[in-house]
Each structure stands twice: as structure tokens, then as C-alpha cells.
Phi, psi and omega in degrees: 000152179282151184239146175272118182083208183277122179297154178297146178238157176287105184216137182063231182272355178278137179228132177276138180278144174303152176290128182248007184273343184244169179096179183298333184253020185274197182290135176221013182083351185236318182290139178245335184253135178217147176285137180257134182220156177231108184067039185060011176257137183298144184248117172270122192246129174280305185234141179300333186285354176278355181248148168242113190240136176230141177237122177059035179076005179256122182288129180270141177280122181297134177085343178250303177282335177209161169226169184248123170236101191058247178261015181251148164258134183242111180277148175292317177238142181292131178299150176290156190294332178261011180289146180264161183225134173217138181214147183223130167280113190289331181074207183283078179243124177069019179089006178270146181203160178267357177208161182219160179242161184297137185273134179286161184301322180268012185262112178249021180277160182277125177226141174243119182273146182283164184295319186293323180295313177298323177296316179303311180298324175296318179298321183289319182293322188296334179276350180278149180252124183281131179237124179246020183305125172060035181261157177244128183238137173271085188305318188234017180056029178242008182089358180269096184273146170258118184247158172057045181257125180256147176301320179301321178291319176300320181286325179271353178082007181254106182258333178206135191263354185212115179296337176296335176295338190256004186302134176073010178237165174237019182251001181245121180275108178277134181278167178303318179299318177298321183290319180297320182293317174303313183292316180299324183279316186267325186272066176278165181299315180303314178297314179302320180290338180281344182290158180290143181300153178293140176293158175304137184290144171244118181264134178267346175231161188286154175240136178207144173247110186259134174207158179280340183213170187289140178301149175277155179052051183287160168247155186303132181095346178295142183232142176212156180258113180281112189283351178273311185260357172062045183224145175267143183231152167232146185266118189268013182102341179230318182225160171272133181237140173294131182298333182263010181262152173293165178299143179236169185288134179207160181203161177232165179122152183070198173260119187283134177235116175250023187285349178256117185301128175089003180225155164242145185226126181252123183248130174246119181205169178215161182246137180085177181282149177125136183285142175245133176238137177215175179242141169251119190248107181275138179225170176084286180205162176300149183208192179231137185233160165253137181230159171224123185237114181241121176281173176290145181275160185282157181276152181277162189270177179224148170096196189293142176061039184286117179277156174279155180285147179283146174292154184295158179300150186232109181233143172208153174198158176244164177067029178281125188283131182232122180272169179291128182159187184249127177233122185293139175236131182234132183253122179292137173273157178289147178290152179284140175286161183275131182248162177300131182088351181273177180256330176198164165278167182237169186282165172280161180273153183287145170248141191228139160217128182054238183262004186256126179233128180260132189275137179298157182289144176295151175280163179276150178255177173226196181301341185243358189216136183284150172296151181277152176280155181182197175309307164237148183280154176289155179285151185283146158252299174262319177207155185267164174278147177264151170282167179298122184276151163085350179236007177046041173281331182187198185232165178282156176293165178280150175278171174229185182272000173061037180254123181283355180289175187289337187278357183274145179253143178282152182283154186282149174300148180284154177242165182303325181256356179192157180286158174291151180280164183280133173284143180238180177290351178241352181198157173279155181289145178285149178286150183290153185289149177269169185257141184272147169224141177251024180300334181267359180108346175223154183284130177225137178274138180230154169062045171280149179282162177273141181286148185279145184264165177216146188298321174210158180098214188265135174275163178283143182285151180287146172285139176303141182098036167094012177283151180275151176279142182287159180260175174202149180052232179277356183278124183288153163294145179270159179287155171284158187281122176304146178075357176243348180063039180277157178277151172289148179279146175293151184264351187063237178271011175234169185298152177283164179268154179287151171286159177273146182295156175280194177203154176226128181232128182241132179226147176208156178286146170237000000 
């Protein structure tokens, strides 16, 4: 293209670009990207502003009319096929350059680095490995130096292997591993045991365990605050007690029954023959209890006119005063039935609580022996036994016809609520009825008399409340019921039944 005046020459930092408008890769009205060369050598350009470009004599605006991509110039609009091209690399003009050198610390001149130069520098630094071995750093500009830190240690998190090395200093950073090692080594069980015991804790703020009702499965000494009634409670091993309340009556012993709401019930009883002894232990404060004391039932007789055993003595009361202390409880065993070759049946054992004694039931008699006295008397053979007088423990046994022949029936044993029936020439007498108690929350009959036996014919019926049925012929008299204190049935021509064991029940409000 023509120039006005003298054309530019490559001089100093200026270089004239090769013409890109002609040839096979020149302007054709469609192509926008062209390779830049100077003397047929590829030209790497950092910024488009380092070039002065004219198309058809019109200077193009850098960054708008064209951009630079590596060694290529890319026009926004494709030049016409017959358009002319002129270009100059400006070189180091006004601080612009296609490359840069590292700037010295005291060099405050303005230099602009090309993108390619910056990338090269970054690639070079990324490949370097920083080494800090035995270096000293002022980490926070306060003079607290971190010394002897190695890169390997920084990467692994181990800065110190023994806390003892850092004793008395604040310049050594211990790792988690070092702390664990120190604890494992130093805080041994032996060392901890040699230390003085911890002082009782002093709390500067309140501690509370709040619940709307008492916690389940408590342990002795556990405390909680009831958010409903606004009272704190402590568990004494048996019951929850208000912390601000005075000591109250409580007890241990026997088999505990809490099925009746608002009460605790202690049951003392035994299975099989033999007297059982246990203790009722009252704690906290004096109180009042309700009791039921039933003695063992008497044994039934054997042979002609065999009387039934009397039911055990039956005693009950409420408001019985109990001081703090230990009270022996005895549960009477049932009396033995009269067997072939024996001399007599036996009375039931007494049951005892504190100063109260309930008398065992009387044994049954036969044609040659009177019935025995007891809580309730034994049924007659020749005469009946009497119940304990003056204490309302029971009733007398039933009489008989006093006939030594085989056709006579023995009298029924007395029961806590009624006397035994009279034996006749056709049947043994029925046992006396037992007496009901609801101390356990439901009505239960106790201390019924045993039915009288007969050599042949009809035997006497059992008294309600655990009495045994009378026997006849080869049928034995049955045993009284354990833990109800029933009398044994008379045996007729067969052995008599044993009396049932007694029971002691103690109840109080909680």
C-alpha cells in the first residue's frame, strides 16, 4: 500500500509485520483469523495494544476490531478480498512489552508482563519445593518464634513427640499424637491412685433433674424434682420421699405386695409342714399398721367317729402401733393328721407378730379321744374341742353321737366364722366356715374347719376357707389349704388329713 512520506522501517524495538492480505491464506471476505509473522517467523504477541494495525488505510481499534490469540490476529469482521493490510509491532513503547524480566526489589518503574510470561513464571514456581528445614519464623510478628519445624513434620501433623520437651515454654507446638502419648505414658492407674481424693464439688449454679412423675428403675440416693407438685424427692431404696418431709414409717421383711394403691403389704408364709420365722423391720419413724394373723390348722383324726381338725386362730386389727425396730414374725405350721398306728393327730402351730399370738387349730378326736382345743376346736369323737375364748379367734368343733360303732360320723372341726357341724349316724359333720379378710385388696376366706370322717357312708364337707374334706372307708381325709390355716379332714377308717399352714399379713399406708 502507498505511504505518505517515508514508510516505517524496522528500527530499534519497532518491527513491521509481514503482509497477511495476500496468498492462499490471505483476505477472502470470509476468513477472520490470520497468522502473524515478522520475516516469515511467527510472532508471539502478549497484548493487542502492542500492535498498530491498518486495513485499507484505516487504523483498527485494538481489543474491539481485533483480538490476539497466541500468534494469530482475529478480526471481528472478515476483511474484504481486495483490502490492503499494514501492521507494526510497537515494541517497548510507554512501558509495553511482549515479554518481561523479573523486577528488582528497588525497581519501582512500571512494567506490564504478558500473559504468556506470567504463565511461564507460574509454571516455574509450581514446580519448586519449599524447604523450611531449621528455619526460624516470626509467626505473629511478636517475637514468639517457631523453631526447628520441618516440612515433613508439618505434613504428618507431628511437631513434637514428647510434651516433656516443651515444659516451661510456649514455642513448641505439640501434636495430638504427642498429647495422647503423654497421657498414655504419664496418667497411669497407679499415678492416679496416689493423688489426693477430689474435694466435694461446689456448684455455683443449680443442678436439677426434672420430671412430671418419678423416674423408673431408681437407685438408692437418686434425687429428682417433680415439676407437677413442685417438690424434690429422694429414693431411699424402697420409696420416693420428699426432701423437705420428716422421716416416715417404712419397713422390710416377708414378700412385698404393692398391688393395692397407696399401701404396702408384707406377706409372711411358708409351704409344706414346718414353722417359718422371719423379721418385720420398721424404719424411719414410728407408725401404725393393719395386720391379719392366721395360725396353722389342726390335723384330722383317724378311725371310727373321726373328727375334723379345727381351723387356725384368726386375728386382725387396724391402727396397731409399731415403733422403729425389728419384730420377729412366726408362721404356724399345720398340725399332722392321725395315721394308722399313731396315737393322735396334732394341733396347728401358733402364728406370731410382735405381741400378738394367734393359736393353732385343735386336732380332731375319735370314738376313744376328745377333740383338741385351739384357735378353733377339733371335731368330736367322744367330745369336741373348744375354740380360744375371749379373743374371737375361732369356734368350737362339732359334736358326735358318741357311738363307738362303725356307723357314727365324727364332728366337723370349728372354723373362724362358725362351729363345726355334728356328726351323725349317716354322715360326718361339715367343717365350720372360715372368716373373710380384704387386707390384700380382695376378700379371701381363711381358717375353715375340716370335715368329719365316717367309717362308711357320707363324709363331712370341708369348711370354706381352706378346710379339708372328711374321708370314709378307704378314702383319706384331705389336707387343709396352706397359707389359709384350714383344718384337716377326719379320715374315718383311713388316715386324717394334715392342717394347712398359717399366714401373717401386715399392711400400712404410704
